[in-house]
C-alpha positions, -999 to +999 in steps of 0.1 A: -036+008+148-034+040+137-064+055+110-037+056+087-025+024+086-062+014+081-066+038+050-040+018+035-054-017+043-086-005+030-075+007-004-050-029-004-084-050+001-101-025-028-077-029-053-059+004-058-025+014-059-014+035-032+007+065-031+024+076+008+054+086+023+077+065+044+067+076+083+063+053+104+059+013+092+042+024+060+075+010+041+069-024+057+036-023+039+038-002+010+065-018-013+078+011-039+069+003-074+052-028-064+025-021-048+018+018-045+045+041-046+067+059-015+073+096-018+093+115+001+073+144+029+067+179+023+081+170-016+050+184-035+069+175-068+076+136-061+037+136-056+028+151-084+053+128-103+037+097-088-003+110-093+007+115-127+028+081-137-005+062-123-026+085-141-011+078-172-003+044-169-036+017-172-015-011-167+005-002-137-026+009-120-037-027-126-006-045-119-006-026-081-040-028-076-038-067-081-001-068-057-027-050-030-054-078-033-029-104-027-009-088-005-040-079+018-052-116+012-021-129+024-011-104+055-039-085+067-073-104+069-089-111+104-077-153+094-039-142+085-030-116+114-045-138+137-024-161+127+006-142+126-005-135+160-009-168+172+030-178+159+045-146+181+024-155+210 
């Protein structure tokens, strides 16, 4: 597993909103506007906008953080990952 995926999952488990790019499998983990924000690569203005939106909106941070904890528990714990893997085999 890529390190950046682990960073996203750790943030989700901790109940934090996430800001990331659309690279690789990130859009499968982060739903834009639901549990974090997806920004365009190499777009500092887009990144700054998303950071400021989170900084200025405590309710949004809380909502996204709670969504991340729920999503982590539903899909990314060892137990849930094992169930998903068992269904694929």
